[in-house]
N, C-alpha and C positions, 0 to 999 in steps of 0.2 A: 484347537487355535488353526484356523486354515490354512494350508500352505502354499504360500505364493509362490508364482515364477517367474522369474528375473526374465524382463524381455529389454529387447535394444540396449543392453549393454548396461540397465538399470537396476539399481542392489534390490533385492526381493522384499526386505524389511530395512529399515533404520533404527539400525541398535540403541542407540544414545541419543542424547541431548548434544551430547560433542560432534556425532558423526552428522548429526541433523543441521546442525551450524555450519560445520565444515561446506555440505552440501548447497543450504542455502548460500552461502558467499562463494561459490564458484561463480569465476568469471567465465561466459561463455569468448569462446577469438574473437570475434567481430567487435565485443568489446573493450579488448584492448587494444587494436587498430584506432577504435571510436577516441578513448581517452588520451591516449596515445599522440595523437592530431591536435589536441587543444594544448595552448597555451598555460604554463600557470598551474599550480596544486590547488587541490579541493577541497571546501570547507562544510562539514553534515550542520546543519544547525539545527535541534532536537533532535540527535543523535540518539539519546536515552532510551527510544521507547520500544513498541514491539519489533519495529519494523528495522530502526537506526541502525543497532550494532551488525547487523549482517551487510545493510547497503554499504555500510563505512568501511567494512573490513571485504568486501567483496571491490572498492575503487581502488584500494591499496594493493591489491591482489592482482587485480587487471593492469594498473602502471604502479609499478610499483619504487618507481622511478621518481614518483611526487611525493611530497607530502599531504597526508591526510588528516583533518581534524575536525574531532568530533566536540561540537558543541550542546550543552544539557545544565542543569541544577545539578545532575549527577546525585540525585535522593538514594541510589540503592549504586553505593561503593560499588558491589560486584560486576556490575556493567562497565564501572570505568577501568577497574581492573582487567576486565575481557579484554576492554577495545589497548589497552595498554599493551597489553601481552600479542595482540596482533599487529602491533606498528603503528595502528591508529595514535594520533597526539590526541591529547585532551584538555580542554579548559572548560571551566566552570566559569558558567553566567545566565544573570534571570534575566532573562530576551527581554520582560518588561520595567528593565533600567536603564531606559534609555544612554545612560553615560556609562553602562558596561557594555554594552552594544554599539557605541564608538570606540569604546577601546580593544574591541577583537582584534584579531589580527586580519591583516588585508588579504585575499585569495580570487584568484580571476574567475574561478569557477563554485559555485554556491547552489547547494540543496537542500530547500526550506521544506522542513519535517515539521517544525512544531504547531500547535494546534489545540483545542478542545474542543471534543465530541461528548462524551461518556458523562453524566451531570451538567447537560448544558443548563437544562431544565431546573437543576438545584440553584443555579447561580449564572443567569443569564449576563450580567455583567461581567463576569472574570471570563465568558467562551468569550464574545464578543470581544473583550483587549486584546484577547491571545489571537483570535482569529482576524481583528481589524486592525488594532494597534500598530502589535508587535510587526506585523509585514511593512505596514510603512514605514518603520525604524529600522528594517532590514534593508530594504529598498533605497535608503536614501545612503546608506551606509555601504551598501554594496552596488552601488550606481554605476560605478563602472567595471564590474563583474559579468558575466554568466549566471542567471538565476532558473534553476528549475524549482519552480513549486509547487507540492504537495497539494492538490486539490482533493471531489469527492465527484462520484458520478451524480452526487446527491444534490450539485445543484441544478438540474434538469428539472422540468418536469415532468411529469408522467408521460410513458413513450407505452404505443401498441407493440406489446410481445410479436405478434404479426408482422407487424414492420422493421425485427430487427434491431427495434433500438435505436436513440439520436444520434447523429454524428456533431461536430464540432461545433460545425456552424449553424444549430437551434441554440435559441437565444437562452440563458438562463431562468427559471422560472419556479425559485426552489418554496419548501414546503416547510412550519418550523422555525426558530430562533437558529439553531444548526447551521444548517444549510445556507439559510438567510446571507449567516456571518461568514461562512465561507465561499459565498457570493462578494462578499465586501473583501475579505483577502486577496480574492481574483484583481478586485476594482481596484485596489492599493495599489500592486503589481503592475498593473497594468496601468494607471494613472503615472506610476516615477517611471515605468519603461518607456513611454512617452514623454515622458520629460526631459528623460536625461541619456534616451539612445542603448536605453540596457536591453540588450539580449538576452530573449528567456524562453521559457513555455512553462504550460499549467497545467499539470499531469493531473487529470482527472479519474481517481484509480478508482476500480473497482473493489472485487474480496480477492487479498492476498490470502494463499493459503501454506498456513505453517501446521505442521499434525499437531501443535499447543494450543490451536485456536484457528480460527476462521469458520466461514458457512459449513462446510462438510465436517467439522469438528463438530458442530453446533448441532446437524441432523444427524450424525453415527449416535450423541449421548442421547437425543431424545430418543432413536431409536432400540439404542439398547436399556435404556430405563424405561420404554416403555409408555412415555409422553407425548400427548397429541400432537404433531406437526401442524404449525395452521401452513394453510393453504394459500394465503390469498394472495402473496408474494411467490408465485406459482415456479420461478424461474430465477436465476443468479449469473452470473460473471465472474467464474471462478480463475483466479492463473496463479498457479505456481510461485511464490513469495522471491525465489530465487530469479523466477524469468522477470519478475514484477521491478527488482532491484535495476537489472540490468538495463530492459528498458527505462527507467527513469536515470541511471547516470546516462543511457546512451544515448537521451533526449539533448545533455548539454551541448553534444556534437551539432542539434537542428534546431538552435535558438533560432528564432526571429525577431527583429522586431519591426513594430511593437511584441512583445510577449503573445502568446497565443496557444488556445487552448488542444490538450492531444489527450485523448482517451485513452486508458489503461487497465488493460482485461484479456479475459481470454476469447479463442475465435469461435466459441460459441455460447448459448445461454444453457444453461445448464437446468433441466428440468428437478425440481427438488422432488417430485414421488419418484423416477428413477434413480436419485444417487439413496432415497431413503428406502428402496428394494433392494437396491446393491448392501446397503449396510443390512437391511436384515439378512439379507440372504447369507450372508457374513456369518453372522449372528445369528444367527438360528430362530429371527424372533421376524413375527410378523408389524410391519409399521403400524401406526395409530394415523391419522389424520383427522385433521379438523377444520371445518370450512371450504370453501369452493375457492377454484384459483381465478383470478382478475382478469381481465383482459389487458391489462397495464401496471406499469409501474416503473421505478428507476433503473430505465433499463439503455444504454447506449451499444455502437457498433464499437469498435476497435481496428476498422479497414487502414484507418492512417499510421497506426500504428505497425500492424503487420506491414506497409507499404515500406516503411523505413528500419524493420528489424527482423522480419519473418514470423514465423509461429512460434509460439512458447515451446518449450525444448521436454516439457515436461506434461504429457497429455492427461487427459481427464481421467480414464482408466487406472491409469497408475497414482494420481493424488488420492482417488479414491480406495484402491488397495491400500496404498501407504498409511490414510486415516484410521482404517478398520483395524490394520495390523497393529498401530500405537494405542487403540483405543481399546483391542481385546486385553494387551500387555497392562491394561492400566498405569500407562507410562506419563510423564508430566502434563497438566495442562496448565495454563496462565488463569482459567477460571475467570475469562473477562468476553461473555457472548457480542457476538457483533452485533445482535438486531437488527440482522439486515429484510426480517419479518414484519420490520416498522413502516407501517403507511402513512402516518401520521404528522414525522418529523420529530418528536417526540422523544428526545434522547437524554 
């Protein structure tokens, strides 16, 4: 195994899932200042997904005086147990149930994370219900709150990579049911924001990196297994999940009326070839590539987020090192590919 060298006070290796989740939920000092400047408690809807638990835990650690509540169906009882142990209150709710949504506790600050992506093409009606109908129910229920809602870079049309990616001023141009229904999600929050003067932001998230999944996890596993790496999408904007959590929570302090988009991702577009070669060097394997890099793709820029929050705390090189070390040690994986390479909008 390659021995990593710690730099900048960062650990050289993430020894366990417990250590990983602690790191992913450690708030930067600036986030504590922003959350404490806001009146009221924090509610996280759809908290039981891959990102939700560490985001809710970070909110509680950044503002321990606030009540942080996580809402989900909690089909995995262990997720609920962990949230409870971290001081996050939990409420079970099917967000498709209008009456159940209306009965949820009030909160001044809401982070909306619910949605359906993978499997969309297998049940398009359910994906549309989750991605457009539920946001309408939530936007009416929490019309007196601040709402930061998760969205996706996939709402954009393809952008030429040579121009650095689209900014938030570019109108959506979705491809496929998933992306189109996510534009519907944005439109629902936008409509009710205008109707009720609800402040908010639409967090157009790129690719968050957790050592158990993510674009780097996908590429590393392909390299290790000798699987050909598709090059059509030759670049990706990756951001440490802890940094994404902080920026999304921080967006509560920068809500606008009406709600407006904010791109969340890395400051640069990472080359897939570069990442694959780095993993190949660590694993002693030559990466295998398939196809050719296309000149465009789902690319946006994060200049506005950088102006609000500065650079992410974990640089690309460190993320690559951590993922390589994690994979070499055969540590746990969520087993959920990102499909970042998808170019037809089929999920």
